[in-house]
N, CA, C and O atoms as a Tripos MOL2 file, in Angstrom:
@<TRIPOS>MOLECULE
protein
  268   267    67     0     0
PROTEIN
NO_CHARGES

@<TRIPOS>ATOM
      1 N           0.8390   -1.1890    0.0000 N.3       1 UNK1
      2 CA          0.0000    0.0000    0.0000 C.3       1 UNK1
      3 C           0.8790    1.2470    0.0000 C.2       1 UNK1
      4 O           1.7270    1.4280    0.8740 O.2       1 UNK1
      5 N           0.6680    2.0700   -0.9620 N.am      2 UNK2
      6 CA          1.3940    3.3260   -1.0800 C.3       2 UNK2
      7 C           0.4160    4.4930   -0.9730 C.2       2 UNK2
      8 O          -0.6960    4.4140   -1.4950 O.2       2 UNK2
      9 N           0.8140    5.5740   -0.3040 N.am      3 UNK3
     10 CA         -0.0680    6.7410   -0.2350 C.3       3 UNK3
     11 C          -0.1170    7.4590   -1.5850 C.2       3 UNK3
     12 O           0.9060    7.6260   -2.2500 O.2       3 UNK3
     13 N          -1.3140    7.8770   -1.9740 N.am      4 UNK4
     14 CA         -1.4490    8.6240   -3.2230 C.3       4 UNK4
     15 C          -1.9440   10.0530   -2.9910 C.2       4 UNK4
     16 O          -1.9140   10.8810   -3.9010 O.2       4 UNK4
     17 N          -2.3950   10.3340   -1.7730 N.am      5 UNK5
     18 CA         -2.8800   11.6710   -1.4390 C.3       5 UNK5
     19 C          -2.6680   11.9090    0.0530 C.2       5 UNK5
     20 O          -2.8490   11.0000    0.8640 O.2       5 UNK5
     21 N          -2.2800   13.1380    0.4140 N.am      6 UNK6
     22 CA         -2.0410   13.4740    1.8240 C.3       6 UNK6
     23 C          -2.7470   14.7720    2.1540 C.2       6 UNK6
     24 O          -2.7260   15.7230    1.3730 O.2       6 UNK6
     25 N          -3.3780   14.8010    3.3280 N.am      7 UNK7
     26 CA         -4.0170   16.0200    3.8320 C.3       7 UNK7
     27 C          -3.5290   16.2680    5.2450 C.2       7 UNK7
     28 O          -3.3340   15.3260    6.0140 O.2       7 UNK7
     29 N          -3.3330   17.5170    5.5850 N.am      8 UNK8
     30 CA         -2.9900   17.9210    6.9410 C.3       8 UNK8
     31 C          -4.1670   18.7310    7.4640 C.2       8 UNK8
     32 O          -4.5060   19.7770    6.9120 O.2       8 UNK8
     33 N          -4.7930   18.2340    8.5460 N.am      9 UNK9
     34 CA         -6.0050   18.8400    9.0830 C.3       9 UNK9
     35 C          -5.8220   19.2230   10.5430 C.2       9 UNK9
     36 O          -4.9860   18.6470   11.2400 O.2       9 UNK9
     37 N          -6.5960   20.1880   11.0020 N.am     10 UNK10
     38 CA         -6.6560   20.5120   12.4240 C.3      10 UNK10
     39 C          -8.0900   20.2700   12.8700 C.2      10 UNK10
     40 O          -9.0120   20.9560   12.4290 O.2      10 UNK10
     41 N          -8.2710   19.2840   13.7550 N.am     11 UNK11
     42 CA         -9.5940   18.8810   14.2110 C.3      11 UNK11
     43 C          -9.5940   18.8480   15.7290 C.2      11 UNK11
     44 O          -8.7750   18.1630   16.3430 O.2      11 UNK11
     45 N         -10.5150   19.5890   16.3340 N.am     12 UNK12
     46 CA        -10.6340   19.6570   17.7960 C.3      12 UNK12
     47 C          -9.3010   19.9850   18.4680 C.2      12 UNK12
     48 O          -8.9880   19.4340   19.5230 O.2      12 UNK12
     49 N          -8.5250   20.8680   17.8720 N.am     13 UNK13
     50 CA         -7.2540   21.2840   18.4410 C.3      13 UNK13
     51 C          -6.1280   20.2760   18.2540 C.2      13 UNK13
     52 O          -5.0370   20.4690   18.7920 O.2      13 UNK13
     53 N          -6.3660   19.2190   17.5120 N.am     14 UNK14
     54 CA         -5.3500   18.1960   17.2560 C.3      14 UNK14
     55 C          -4.9690   18.2330   15.7790 C.2      14 UNK14
     56 O          -5.7720   18.6380   14.9370 O.2      14 UNK14
     57 N          -3.7620   17.8160   15.4710 N.am     15 UNK15
     58 CA         -3.2840   17.7760   14.1000 C.3      15 UNK15
     59 C          -3.4610   16.3590   13.5720 C.2      15 UNK15
     60 O          -3.0340   15.3900   14.2010 O.2      15 UNK15
     61 N          -4.0930   16.2510   12.4120 N.am     16 UNK16
     62 CA         -4.3410   14.9400   11.8010 C.3      16 UNK16
     63 C          -3.7110   14.9150   10.4140 C.2      16 UNK16
     64 O          -4.0020   15.7630    9.5710 O.2      16 UNK16
     65 N          -2.8440   13.9300   10.1920 N.am     17 UNK17
     66 CA         -2.3190   13.6590    8.8590 C.3      17 UNK17
     67 C          -3.1480   12.5180    8.2900 C.2      17 UNK17
     68 O          -3.2110   11.4340    8.8710 O.2      17 UNK17
     69 N          -3.7740   12.7640    7.1660 N.am     18 UNK18
     70 CA         -4.6460   11.7640    6.5550 C.3      18 UNK18
     71 C          -4.0730   11.3670    5.2030 C.2      18 UNK18
     72 O          -3.7780   12.2180    4.3640 O.2      18 UNK18
     73 N          -3.9210   10.0770    5.0070 N.am     19 UNK19
     74 CA         -3.4010    9.5510    3.7510 C.3      19 UNK19
     75 C          -4.4620    8.6940    3.0760 C.2      19 UNK19
     76 O          -5.0920    7.8510    3.7150 O.2      19 UNK19
     77 N          -4.6560    8.9170    1.7790 N.am     20 UNK20
     78 CA         -5.4730    8.0010    0.9860 C.3      20 UNK20
     79 C          -4.4960    7.0710    0.2950 C.2      20 UNK20
     80 O          -3.5810    7.5100   -0.4030 O.2      20 UNK20
     81 N          -4.7060    5.7770    0.5010 N.am     21 UNK21
     82 CA         -3.7830    4.7790   -0.0090 C.3      21 UNK21
     83 C          -4.2020    4.3380   -1.4150 C.2      21 UNK21
     84 O          -5.3190    4.6120   -1.8530 O.2      21 UNK21
     85 N          -3.3030    3.6620   -2.1060 N.am     22 UNK22
     86 CA         -3.5990    3.2500   -3.4810 C.3      22 UNK22
     87 C          -4.6970    2.1900   -3.5830 C.2      22 UNK22
     88 O          -5.2030    1.9320   -4.6750 O.2      22 UNK22
     89 N          -5.0670    1.5760   -2.4620 N.am     23 UNK23
     90 CA         -6.1780    0.6120   -2.4800 C.3      23 UNK23
     91 C          -7.4900    1.2550   -2.0080 C.2      23 UNK23
     92 O          -8.4390    0.5580   -1.6480 O.2      23 UNK23
     93 N          -7.5300    2.6070   -2.0170 N.am     24 UNK24
     94 CA         -8.7030    3.4070   -1.6290 C.3      24 UNK24
     95 C          -9.1170    3.2240   -0.1710 C.2      24 UNK24
     96 O         -10.2960    3.3490    0.1600 O.2      24 UNK24
     97 N          -8.1610    2.9300    0.6930 N.am     25 UNK25
     98 CA         -8.3940    2.9740    2.1300 C.3      25 UNK25
     99 C          -7.7300    4.2370    2.6590 C.2      25 UNK25
    100 O          -6.9800    4.9020    1.9450 O.2      25 UNK25
    101 N          -8.0130    4.5610    3.9170 N.am     26 UNK26
    102 CA         -7.4620    5.7610    4.5330 C.3      26 UNK26
    103 C          -6.6820    5.3880    5.7840 C.2      26 UNK26
    104 O          -7.0710    4.4920    6.5320 O.2      26 UNK26
    105 N          -5.5760    6.0900    5.9970 N.am     27 UNK27
    106 CA         -4.7730    5.9230    7.2020 C.3      27 UNK27
    107 C          -4.5790    7.3130    7.7880 C.2      27 UNK27
    108 O          -4.1600    8.2360    7.0910 O.2      27 UNK27
    109 N          -4.8880    7.4560    9.0770 N.am     28 UNK28
    110 CA         -4.8020    8.7600    9.7340 C.3      28 UNK28
    111 C          -3.8750    8.6700   10.9470 C.2      28 UNK28
    112 O          -3.8450    7.6630   11.6550 O.2      28 UNK28
    113 N          -3.1280    9.7420   11.1640 N.am     29 UNK29
    114 CA         -2.2400    9.8640   12.3250 C.3      29 UNK29
    115 C          -2.6100   11.1620   13.0390 C.2      29 UNK29
    116 O          -2.6030   12.2310   12.4300 O.2      29 UNK29
    117 N          -2.9320   11.0700   14.3240 N.am     30 UNK30
    118 CA         -3.3420   12.2480   15.0940 C.3      30 UNK30
    119 C          -2.2950   12.5470   16.1660 C.2      30 UNK30
    120 O          -1.8060   11.6350   16.8320 O.2      30 UNK30
    121 N          -1.9510   13.8280   16.3300 N.am     31 UNK31
    122 CA         -1.0090   14.2790   17.3530 C.3      31 UNK31
    123 C          -1.5030   15.5880   17.9480 C.2      31 UNK31
    124 O          -2.3780   16.2540   17.3950 O.2      31 UNK31
    125 N          -0.9170   15.9400   19.0920 N.am     32 UNK32
    126 CA         -1.2300   17.2500   19.6700 C.3      32 UNK32
    127 C          -0.3820   18.3400   19.0210 C.2      32 UNK32
    128 O          -0.8610   19.4530   18.7990 O.2      32 UNK32
    129 N           0.8730   18.0240   18.7160 N.am     33 UNK33
    130 CA          1.8170   18.9730   18.1220 C.3      33 UNK33
    131 C           2.6260   18.2400   17.0680 C.2      33 UNK33
    132 O           2.7190   17.0130   17.0960 O.2      33 UNK33
    133 N           3.2100   18.9810   16.1400 N.am     34 UNK34
    134 CA          4.1350   18.3710   15.1850 C.3      34 UNK34
    135 C           5.5130   18.3600   15.8280 C.2      34 UNK34
    136 O           6.2390   19.3540   15.7890 O.2      34 UNK34
    137 N           5.8640   17.2290   16.4160 N.am     35 UNK35
    138 CA          7.1150   17.0840   17.1430 C.3      35 UNK35
    139 C           7.5740   15.6340   16.9990 C.2      35 UNK35
    140 O           6.7450   14.7240   16.9610 O.2      35 UNK35
    141 N           8.8610   15.4160   16.9190 N.am     36 UNK36
    142 CA          9.3810   14.0580   16.7390 C.3      36 UNK36
    143 C           9.0700   13.1380   17.9060 C.2      36 UNK36
    144 O           8.9160   11.9340   17.7040 O.2      36 UNK36
    145 N           8.9740   13.6640   19.1170 N.am     37 UNK37
    146 CA          8.7390   12.8470   20.3000 C.3      37 UNK37
    147 C           7.2700   12.7960   20.7030 C.2      37 UNK37
    148 O           6.9420   12.3480   21.8020 O.2      37 UNK37
    149 N           6.4060   13.2410   19.8400 N.am     38 UNK38
    150 CA          4.9840   13.3390   20.1640 C.3      38 UNK38
    151 C           4.2960   11.9770   20.1560 C.2      38 UNK38
    152 O           4.6560   11.0850   19.3890 O.2      38 UNK38
    153 N           3.3110   11.8400   21.0170 N.am     39 UNK39
    154 CA          2.4610   10.6480   21.0580 C.3      39 UNK39
    155 C           1.5040   10.7090   19.8770 C.2      39 UNK39
    156 O           0.9280   11.7570   19.5840 O.2      39 UNK39
    157 N           1.3400    9.5760   19.2020 N.am     40 UNK40
    158 CA          0.5470    9.5230   17.9740 C.3      40 UNK40
    159 C          -0.5820    8.5120   18.1120 C.2      40 UNK40
    160 O          -0.3850    7.4180   18.6400 O.2      40 UNK40
    161 N          -1.7620    8.8830   17.6370 N.am     41 UNK41
    162 CA         -2.8780    7.9570   17.5050 C.3      41 UNK41
    163 C          -3.0190    7.5710   16.0420 C.2      41 UNK41
    164 O          -2.8330    8.4080   15.1580 O.2      41 UNK41
    165 N          -3.3450    6.3190   15.7810 N.am     42 UNK42
    166 CA         -3.4190    5.8190   14.4090 C.3      42 UNK42
    167 C          -4.7990    5.2240   14.1460 C.2      42 UNK42
    168 O          -5.3600    4.5360   14.9990 O.2      42 UNK42
    169 N          -5.3350    5.4920   12.9720 N.am     43 UNK43
    170 CA         -6.6060    4.9100   12.5690 C.3      43 UNK43
    171 C          -6.5810    4.5170   11.1030 C.2      43 UNK43
    172 O          -6.0260    5.2340   10.2710 O.2      43 UNK43
    173 N          -7.1810    3.3800   10.7880 N.am     44 UNK44
    174 CA         -7.2860    2.9120    9.4060 C.3      44 UNK44
    175 C          -8.7140    2.4930    9.1280 C.2      44 UNK44
    176 O          -9.3690    1.8760    9.9670 O.2      44 UNK44
    177 N          -9.1960    2.8390    7.9260 N.am     45 UNK45
    178 CA        -10.5680    2.4780    7.5610 C.3      45 UNK45
    179 C         -10.7640    2.6580    6.0620 C.2      45 UNK45
    180 O          -9.9650    3.3050    5.3850 O.2      45 UNK45
    181 N         -11.8470    2.0670    5.5600 N.am     46 UNK46
    182 CA        -12.2530    2.2940    4.1740 C.3      46 UNK46
    183 C         -12.9230    3.6480    4.0220 C.2      46 UNK46
    184 O         -13.0770    4.1510    2.9090 O.2      46 UNK46
    185 N         -13.3220    4.2380    5.1410 N.am     47 UNK47
    186 CA        -14.0420    5.5080    5.1600 C.3      47 UNK47
    187 C         -13.1490    6.6040    5.7450 C.2      47 UNK47
    188 O         -12.5170    6.4050    6.7830 O.2      47 UNK47
    189 N         -13.0980    7.7470    5.0860 N.am     48 UNK48
    190 CA        -12.2460    8.8700    5.5030 C.3      48 UNK48
    191 C         -12.5450    9.3180    6.9290 C.2      48 UNK48
    192 O         -11.6420    9.4270    7.7580 O.2      48 UNK48
    193 N         -13.8150    9.5750    7.2040 N.am     49 UNK49
    194 CA        -14.2050   10.0800    8.5260 C.3      49 UNK49
    195 C         -13.9330    9.0540    9.6280 C.2      49 UNK49
    196 O         -13.5420    9.4230   10.7360 O.2      49 UNK49
    197 N         -14.1340    7.7940    9.3360 N.am     50 UNK50
    198 CA        -13.8850    6.7410   10.3310 C.3      50 UNK50
    199 C         -12.4020    6.6580   10.6690 C.2      50 UNK50
    200 O         -12.0440    6.4680   11.8320 O.2      50 UNK50
    201 N         -11.5390    6.7960    9.6720 N.am     51 UNK51
    202 CA        -10.0940    6.7520    9.9210 C.3      51 UNK51
    203 C          -9.6800    7.9010   10.8400 C.2      51 UNK51
    204 O          -8.8730    7.7130   11.7500 O.2      51 UNK51
    205 N         -10.2320    9.0850   10.6020 N.am     52 UNK52
    206 CA         -9.9290   10.2470   11.4470 C.3      52 UNK52
    207 C         -10.4370   10.0090   12.8670 C.2      52 UNK52
    208 O          -9.7180   10.2490   13.8370 O.2      52 UNK52
    209 N         -11.6550    9.5440   12.9840 N.am     53 UNK53
    210 CA        -12.2510    9.2920   14.2990 C.3      53 UNK53
    211 C         -11.4370    8.2590   15.0810 C.2      53 UNK53
    212 O         -11.1820    8.4420   16.2710 O.2      53 UNK53
    213 N         -11.0360    7.1870   14.4220 N.am     54 UNK54
    214 CA        -10.2440    6.1470   15.0900 C.3      54 UNK54
    215 C          -8.8890    6.6770   15.5390 C.2      54 UNK54
    216 O          -8.4190    6.3330   16.6230 O.2      54 UNK54
    217 N          -8.2570    7.5090   14.7190 N.am     55 UNK55
    218 CA         -6.9640    8.0830   15.0870 C.3      55 UNK55
    219 C          -7.0920    9.0010   16.2980 C.2      55 UNK55
    220 O          -6.2520    8.9670   17.1970 O.2      55 UNK55
    221 N          -8.1470    9.8260   16.3230 N.am     56 UNK56
    222 CA         -8.3540   10.7140   17.4710 C.3      56 UNK56
    223 C          -8.6690    9.9200   18.7380 C.2      56 UNK56
    224 O          -8.1720   10.2530   19.8140 O.2      56 UNK56
    225 N          -9.4830    8.8840   18.6230 N.am     57 UNK57
    226 CA         -9.7790    8.0400   19.7840 C.3      57 UNK57
    227 C          -8.5080    7.3760   20.3060 C.2      57 UNK57
    228 O          -8.2800    7.3260   21.5150 O.2      57 UNK57
    229 N          -7.6890    6.8710   19.3990 N.am     58 UNK58
    230 CA         -6.4400    6.2250   19.7950 C.3      58 UNK58
    231 C          -5.5100    7.2220   20.4800 C.2      58 UNK58
    232 O          -4.8560    6.8850   21.4670 O.2      58 UNK58
    233 N          -5.4500    8.4440   19.9620 N.am     59 UNK59
    234 CA         -4.6190    9.4780   20.5800 C.3      59 UNK59
    235 C          -5.0860    9.7780   21.9970 C.2      59 UNK59
    236 O          -4.2650    9.8570   22.9110 O.2      59 UNK59
    237 N          -6.3900    9.9470   22.1960 N.am     60 UNK60
    238 CA         -6.9120   10.2390   23.5340 C.3      60 UNK60
    239 C          -6.5900    9.1050   24.5140 C.2      60 UNK60
    240 O          -6.2700    9.3680   25.6730 O.2      60 UNK60
    241 N          -6.6710    7.8650   24.0670 N.am     61 UNK61
    242 CA         -6.3360    6.7190   24.9150 C.3      61 UNK61
    243 C          -4.8550    6.7340   25.2670 C.2      61 UNK61
    244 O          -4.4870    6.5260   26.4230 O.2      61 UNK61
    245 N          -4.0030    6.9790   24.2710 N.am     62 UNK62
    246 CA         -2.5610    7.0190   24.5020 C.3      62 UNK62
    247 C          -2.1860    8.1440   25.4740 C.2      62 UNK62
    248 O          -1.3570    7.9540   26.3640 O.2      62 UNK62
    249 N          -2.8000    9.3060   25.2930 N.am     63 UNK63
    250 CA         -2.5120   10.4310   26.1920 C.3      63 UNK63
    251 C          -2.9500   10.1210   27.6170 C.2      63 UNK63
    252 O          -2.2410   10.4400   28.5720 O.2      63 UNK63
    253 N          -4.1010    9.5090   27.7600 N.am     64 UNK64
    254 CA         -4.6180    9.1560   29.0770 C.3      64 UNK64
    255 C          -3.6920    8.1430   29.7650 C.2      64 UNK64
    256 O          -3.4650    8.2280   30.9720 O.2      64 UNK64
    257 N          -3.1670    7.2010   29.0080 N.am     65 UNK65
    258 CA         -2.2900    6.1710   29.5680 C.3      65 UNK65
    259 C          -0.9080    6.6780   29.9500 C.2      65 UNK65
    260 O          -0.2260    6.0500   30.7600 O.2      65 UNK65
    261 N          -0.4820    7.8020   29.3830 N.am     66 UNK66
    262 CA          0.8630    8.3070   29.6610 C.3      66 UNK66
    263 C           0.8720    9.4260   30.6970 C.2      66 UNK66
    264 O           1.9410    9.8680   31.1160 O.2      66 UNK66
    265 N          -0.2900    9.8840   31.1090 N.am     67 UNK67
    266 CA         -0.3230   10.9930   32.0890 C.3      67 UNK67
    267 C          -0.5900   10.4950   33.4710 C.2      67 UNK67
    268 O          -0.6510   11.2860   34.4120 O.2      67 UNK67
@<TRIPOS>BOND
     1     1     2 1
     2     2     3 1
     3     3     4 2
     4     3     5 am
     5     5     6 1
     6     6     7 1
     7     7     8 2
     8     7     9 am
     9     9    10 1
    10    10    11 1
    11    11    12 2
    12    11    13 am
    13    13    14 1
    14    14    15 1
    15    15    16 2
    16    15    17 am
    17    17    18 1
    18    18    19 1
    19    19    20 2
    20    19    21 am
    21    21    22 1
    22    22    23 1
    23    23    24 2
    24    23    25 am
    25    25    26 1
    26    26    27 1
    27    27    28 2
    28    27    29 am
    29    29    30 1
    30    30    31 1
    31    31    32 2
    32    31    33 am
    33    33    34 1
    34    34    35 1
    35    35    36 2
    36    35    37 am
    37    37    38 1
    38    38    39 1
    39    39    40 2
    40    39    41 am
    41    41    42 1
    42    42    43 1
    43    43    44 2
    44    43    45 am
    45    45    46 1
    46    46    47 1
    47    47    48 2
    48    47    49 am
    49    49    50 1
    50    50    51 1
    51    51    52 2
    52    51    53 am
    53    53    54 1
    54    54    55 1
    55    55    56 2
    56    55    57 am
    57    57    58 1
    58    58    59 1
    59    59    60 2
    60    59    61 am
    61    61    62 1
    62    62    63 1
    63    63    64 2
    64    63    65 am
    65    65    66 1
    66    66    67 1
    67    67    68 2
    68    67    69 am
    69    69    70 1
    70    70    71 1
    71    71    72 2
    72    71    73 am
    73    73    74 1
    74    74    75 1
    75    75    76 2
    76    75    77 am
    77    77    78 1
    78    78    79 1
    79    79    80 2
    80    79    81 am
    81    81    82 1
    82    82    83 1
    83    83    84 2
    84    83    85 am
    85    85    86 1
    86    86    87 1
    87    87    88 2
    88    87    89 am
    89    89    90 1
    90    90    91 1
    91    91    92 2
    92    91    93 am
    93    93    94 1
    94    94    95 1
    95    95    96 2
    96    95    97 am
    97    97    98 1
    98    98    99 1
    99    99   100 2
   100    99   101 am
   101   101   102 1
   102   102   103 1
   103   103   104 2
   104   103   105 am
   105   105   106 1
   106   106   107 1
   107   107   108 2
   108   107   109 am
   109   109   110 1
   110   110   111 1
   111   111   112 2
   112   111   113 am
   113   113   114 1
   114   114   115 1
   115   115   116 2
   116   115   117 am
   117   117   118 1
   118   118   119 1
   119   119   120 2
   120   119   121 am
   121   121   122 1
   122   122   123 1
   123   123   124 2
   124   123   125 am
   125   125   126 1
   126   126   127 1
   127   127   128 2
   128   127   129 am
   129   129   130 1
   130   130   131 1
   131   131   132 2
   132   131   133 am
   133   133   134 1
   134   134   135 1
   135   135   136 2
   136   135   137 am
   137   137   138 1
   138   138   139 1
   139   139   140 2
   140   139   141 am
   141   141   142 1
   142   142   143 1
   143   143   144 2
   144   143   145 am
   145   145   146 1
   146   146   147 1
   147   147   148 2
   148   147   149 am
   149   149   150 1
   150   150   151 1
   151   151   152 2
   152   151   153 am
   153   153   154 1
   154   154   155 1
   155   155   156 2
   156   155   157 am
   157   157   158 1
   158   158   159 1
   159   159   160 2
   160   159   161 am
   161   161   162 1
   162   162   163 1
   163   163   164 2
   164   163   165 am
   165   165   166 1
   166   166   167 1
   167   167   168 2
   168   167   169 am
   169   169   170 1
   170   170   171 1
   171   171   172 2
   172   171   173 am
   173   173   174 1
   174   174   175 1
   175   175   176 2
   176   175   177 am
   177   177   178 1
   178   178   179 1
   179   179   180 2
   180   179   181 am
   181   181   182 1
   182   182   183 1
   183   183   184 2
   184   183   185 am
   185   185   186 1
   186   186   187 1
   187   187   188 2
   188   187   189 am
   189   189   190 1
   190   190   191 1
   191   191   192 2
   192   191   193 am
   193   193   194 1
   194   194   195 1
   195   195   196 2
   196   195   197 am
   197   197   198 1
   198   198   199 1
   199   199   200 2
   200   199   201 am
   201   201   202 1
   202   202   203 1
   203   203   204 2
   204   203   205 am
   205   205   206 1
   206   206   207 1
   207   207   208 2
   208   207   209 am
   209   209   210 1
   210   210   211 1
   211   211   212 2
   212   211   213 am
   213   213   214 1
   214   214   215 1
   215   215   216 2
   216   215   217 am
   217   217   218 1
   218   218   219 1
   219   219   220 2
   220   219   221 am
   221   221   222 1
   222   222   223 1
   223   223   224 2
   224   223   225 am
   225   225   226 1
   226   226   227 1
   227   227   228 2
   228   227   229 am
   229   229   230 1
   230   230   231 1
   231   231   232 2
   232   231   233 am
   233   233   234 1
   234   234   235 1
   235   235   236 2
   236   235   237 am
   237   237   238 1
   238   238   239 1
   239   239   240 2
   240   239   241 am
   241   241   242 1
   242   242   243 1
   243   243   244 2
   244   243   245 am
   245   245   246 1
   246   246   247 1
   247   247   248 2
   248   247   249 am
   249   249   250 1
   250   250   251 1
   251   251   252 2
   252   251   253 am
   253   253   254 1
   254   254   255 1
   255   255   256 2
   256   255   257 am
   257   257   258 1
   258   258   259 1
   259   259   260 2
   260   259   261 am
   261   261   262 1
   262   262   263 1
   263   263   264 2
   264   263   265 am
   265   265   266 1
   266   266   267 1
   267   267   268 2
@<TRIPOS>SUBSTRUCTURE
     1 UNK1         2 RESIDUE 1 A UNK
     2 UNK2         6 RESIDUE 1 A UNK
     3 UNK3        10 RESIDUE 1 A UNK
     4 UNK4        14 RESIDUE 1 A UNK
     5 UNK5        18 RESIDUE 1 A UNK
     6 UNK6        22 RESIDUE 1 A UNK
     7 UNK7        26 RESIDUE 1 A UNK
     8 UNK8        30 RESIDUE 1 A UNK
     9 UNK9        34 RESIDUE 1 A UNK
    10 UNK10       38 RESIDUE 1 A UNK
    11 UNK11       42 RESIDUE 1 A UNK
    12 UNK12       46 RESIDUE 1 A UNK
    13 UNK13       50 RESIDUE 1 A UNK
    14 UNK14       54 RESIDUE 1 A UNK
    15 UNK15       58 RESIDUE 1 A UNK
    16 UNK16       62 RESIDUE 1 A UNK
    17 UNK17       66 RESIDUE 1 A UNK
    18 UNK18       70 RESIDUE 1 A UNK
    19 UNK19       74 RESIDUE 1 A UNK
    20 UNK20       78 RESIDUE 1 A UNK
    21 UNK21       82 RESIDUE 1 A UNK
    22 UNK22       86 RESIDUE 1 A UNK
    23 UNK23       90 RESIDUE 1 A UNK
    24 UNK24       94 RESIDUE 1 A UNK
    25 UNK25       98 RESIDUE 1 A UNK
    26 UNK26      102 RESIDUE 1 A UNK
    27 UNK27      106 RESIDUE 1 A UNK
    28 UNK28      110 RESIDUE 1 A UNK
    29 UNK29      114 RESIDUE 1 A UNK
    30 UNK30      118 RESIDUE 1 A UNK
    31 UNK31      122 RESIDUE 1 A UNK
    32 UNK32      126 RESIDUE 1 A UNK
    33 UNK33      130 RESIDUE 1 A UNK
    34 UNK34      134 RESIDUE 1 A UNK
    35 UNK35      138 RESIDUE 1 A UNK
    36 UNK36      142 RESIDUE 1 A UNK
    37 UNK37      146 RESIDUE 1 A UNK
    38 UNK38      150 RESIDUE 1 A UNK
    39 UNK39      154 RESIDUE 1 A UNK
    40 UNK40      158 RESIDUE 1 A UNK
    41 UNK41      162 RESIDUE 1 A UNK
    42 UNK42      166 RESIDUE 1 A UNK
    43 UNK43      170 RESIDUE 1 A UNK
    44 UNK44      174 RESIDUE 1 A UNK
    45 UNK45      178 RESIDUE 1 A UNK
    46 UNK46      182 RESIDUE 1 A UNK
    47 UNK47      186 RESIDUE 1 A UNK
    48 UNK48      190 RESIDUE 1 A UNK
    49 UNK49      194 RESIDUE 1 A UNK
    50 UNK50      198 RESIDUE 1 A UNK
    51 UNK51      202 RESIDUE 1 A UNK
    52 UNK52      206 RESIDUE 1 A UNK
    53 UNK53      210 RESIDUE 1 A UNK
    54 UNK54      214 RESIDUE 1 A UNK
    55 UNK55      218 RESIDUE 1 A UNK
    56 UNK56      222 RESIDUE 1 A UNK
    57 UNK57      226 RESIDUE 1 A UNK
    58 UNK58      230 RESIDUE 1 A UNK
    59 UNK59      234 RESIDUE 1 A UNK
    60 UNK60      238 RESIDUE 1 A UNK
    61 UNK61      242 RESIDUE 1 A UNK
    62 UNK62      246 RESIDUE 1 A UNK
    63 UNK63      250 RESIDUE 1 A UNK
    64 UNK64      254 RESIDUE 1 A UNK
    65 UNK65      258 RESIDUE 1 A UNK
    66 UNK66      262 RESIDUE 1 A UNK
    67 UNK67      266 RESIDUE 1 A UNK
């Protein structure tokens, strides 16, 4: 799977990198800041909005577990 399209979004104060893959699935990475040491949430889905939602949920869980 190779990315064919990339979007950088700001949703609910979080930064989301969204990739559309060559098999028409979506992969999203959510962070609080663009930083190399930042905690990242990841989501994958056939649906754009679902991938974003899963990435944000994963980020919130990761942040909760590290604080």
